[in-house]
PLY file of the C-alpha trace (Angstrom):
ply
format ascii 1.0
element vertex 183
property float x
property float y
property float z
element edge 182
property int vertex1
property int vertex2
end_header
273.61 272.64 75.89
271.64 269.51 75.13
269.28 268.23 77.78
268.68 264.52 78.16
265.51 263.43 79.90
265.38 260.30 82.03
263.15 257.67 80.45
261.13 255.23 82.55
260.05 251.69 81.78
256.59 250.41 82.52
258.01 248.29 85.38
259.72 251.34 86.92
256.51 253.34 86.53
254.53 250.58 88.28
257.08 250.52 91.12
256.66 254.29 91.56
252.89 253.82 91.72
253.22 250.97 94.23
255.61 253.04 96.37
253.13 255.92 96.48
255.45 258.34 94.71
252.73 259.34 92.24
249.84 259.43 94.72
247.53 262.41 94.26
248.98 263.19 90.84
247.13 262.72 87.57
249.85 261.37 85.32
250.34 258.90 82.50
253.41 257.30 80.98
253.97 258.26 77.32
257.04 256.92 75.50
258.90 256.57 78.79
258.06 260.06 80.07
255.72 260.76 82.97
253.29 263.40 81.72
250.85 265.43 83.81
247.28 264.98 82.63
245.16 268.09 82.06
242.47 268.78 84.63
239.12 267.42 83.51
236.53 270.15 83.11
232.80 269.66 83.39
232.10 269.31 79.63
234.88 266.72 79.30
233.55 264.71 82.24
229.94 264.98 81.08
230.41 264.04 77.42
232.86 261.20 78.05
230.60 259.72 80.77
227.50 259.97 78.59
229.29 258.43 75.61
230.59 255.64 77.83
227.06 254.82 78.99
225.79 254.95 75.40
228.52 252.55 74.24
227.93 250.15 77.14
224.29 249.82 76.04
225.12 249.74 72.33
228.02 247.28 72.42
226.53 244.99 75.09
228.48 241.76 75.53
230.61 242.25 72.40
233.25 244.18 74.36
234.06 245.81 77.66
233.91 249.58 77.91
236.60 250.91 80.28
236.36 254.54 81.37
239.51 256.43 82.43
241.54 253.25 82.99
245.13 252.54 81.91
246.20 250.48 78.94
249.71 249.01 78.69
251.65 249.44 75.46
255.03 247.95 74.52
256.49 251.38 73.65
256.89 252.24 77.36
253.50 253.91 77.43
250.66 253.50 79.84
248.10 256.14 78.87
244.64 256.45 80.39
242.21 257.03 77.52
238.79 258.42 78.37
237.14 255.37 76.81
238.73 252.08 75.82
236.67 249.47 73.99
238.46 246.21 74.77
238.08 242.44 74.73
236.25 240.89 77.64
239.03 238.99 79.40
237.46 238.82 82.85
239.91 238.20 85.66
242.92 238.45 83.33
242.70 242.21 83.92
243.64 241.56 87.56
247.16 240.78 86.32
247.51 243.37 83.53
245.79 246.27 81.85
244.64 245.74 78.25
247.47 245.28 75.75
247.21 246.47 72.11
245.94 243.07 70.96
243.06 243.42 73.46
241.98 246.87 72.24
239.28 247.38 69.61
239.41 251.17 69.67
240.11 254.15 71.93
238.35 257.48 72.45
239.80 260.69 73.89
237.90 263.88 74.71
240.07 266.92 74.23
239.92 270.56 75.05
243.25 271.76 76.44
244.87 268.40 75.57
243.90 268.51 71.87
247.43 268.81 70.50
248.70 265.97 72.71
245.79 263.72 71.70
246.02 264.47 67.98
249.79 264.49 67.60
251.50 262.51 70.37
248.90 259.93 71.32
247.87 259.19 67.75
251.48 258.25 66.97
251.83 256.17 70.15
248.65 254.25 69.30
249.52 253.83 65.62
253.00 252.58 66.53
251.47 249.62 68.41
248.82 249.01 65.73
245.68 249.95 67.61
243.26 249.72 64.68
241.10 252.72 65.47
241.42 255.89 67.54
238.76 258.58 67.99
239.32 262.12 69.30
236.42 264.38 70.22
237.37 268.04 69.83
235.22 269.66 72.53
235.85 273.17 71.17
234.51 272.49 67.66
232.20 269.56 68.47
233.95 267.37 65.90
234.82 263.69 65.97
238.19 262.92 64.39
238.70 259.26 63.52
242.08 257.70 62.84
242.32 254.32 61.07
244.80 252.08 59.27
247.96 252.30 61.39
251.14 251.90 59.38
254.74 252.79 60.23
253.80 254.73 63.38
251.13 256.87 61.70
247.46 256.46 60.87
246.97 256.52 57.10
243.31 257.57 57.28
242.01 260.56 59.23
238.35 261.59 58.91
236.35 264.32 60.63
232.62 264.13 61.43
230.02 266.43 62.96
227.07 264.05 62.55
226.06 260.79 60.92
226.82 257.20 61.77
230.14 255.39 62.19
230.66 251.64 61.91
233.69 250.66 64.00
236.22 248.40 62.29
235.89 245.77 65.01
232.08 245.74 64.86
230.98 246.58 61.30
227.35 245.76 62.12
227.20 248.22 65.05
226.01 251.72 64.11
227.49 254.39 66.39
225.75 257.77 66.33
228.27 260.58 66.01
225.91 262.89 67.92
225.81 260.42 70.84
229.60 260.60 71.02
230.13 264.34 70.59
227.07 266.05 72.01
224.87 263.59 73.83
0 1
1 2
2 3
3 4
4 5
5 6
6 7
7 8
8 9
9 10
10 11
11 12
12 13
13 14
14 15
15 16
16 17
17 18
18 19
19 20
20 21
21 22
22 23
23 24
24 25
25 26
26 27
27 28
28 29
29 30
30 31
31 32
32 33
33 34
34 35
35 36
36 37
37 38
38 39
39 40
40 41
41 42
42 43
43 44
44 45
45 46
46 47
47 48
48 49
49 50
50 51
51 52
52 53
53 54
54 55
55 56
56 57
57 58
58 59
59 60
60 61
61 62
62 63
63 64
64 65
65 66
66 67
67 68
68 69
69 70
70 71
71 72
72 73
73 74
74 75
75 76
76 77
77 78
78 79
79 80
80 81
81 82
82 83
83 84
84 85
85 86
86 87
87 88
88 89
89 90
90 91
91 92
92 93
93 94
94 95
95 96
96 97
97 98
98 99
99 100
100 101
101 102
102 103
103 104
104 105
105 106
106 107
107 108
108 109
109 110
110 111
111 112
112 113
113 114
114 115
115 116
116 117
117 118
118 119
119 120
120 121
121 122
122 123
123 124
124 125
125 126
126 127
127 128
128 129
129 130
130 131
131 132
132 133
133 134
134 135
135 136
136 137
137 138
138 139
139 140
140 141
141 142
142 143
143 144
144 145
145 146
146 147
147 148
148 149
149 150
150 151
151 152
152 153
153 154
154 155
155 156
156 157
157 158
158 159
159 160
160 161
161 162
162 163
163 164
164 165
165 166
166 167
167 168
168 169
169 170
170 171
171 172
172 173
173 174
174 175
175 176
176 177
177 178
178 179
179 180
180 181
181 182
């Protein structure tokens, strides 16, 4: 017996949110499926918050740092990355969440969600050409960086435990790996 899942569009997902159907549930839309988000443990909350504050100071007016906010993707996905570094569009974000063309790079912190972040989300982000995607593996204290999206996959995947990273969007900005993974 083959099971067929019902797929949802972003508009249908937004109508469910507006109707209160998803109230009190931590979910995100991934490729048309409503997925429960893992509970956020203390290390996840601490490290992502600290890294967000660090990036706000480091990036300044070059970009907006959005913490735990949705992004809207044309592949029927509306994930909520831990950190999204996006264009400053001011009041435009009253009408829509950032689209792929507004996103410089994304960061996810992963413990129990590591497989989802490395396998599923990396493909979703590569498919819509988000230029850079970072995953912090909280278990191993490693930063995994994905770059060069092509044909629904990132061609370059690098792992760091220390050092300095220069984001593609801001090649003159030096990001401390330690400030991202173990602040």
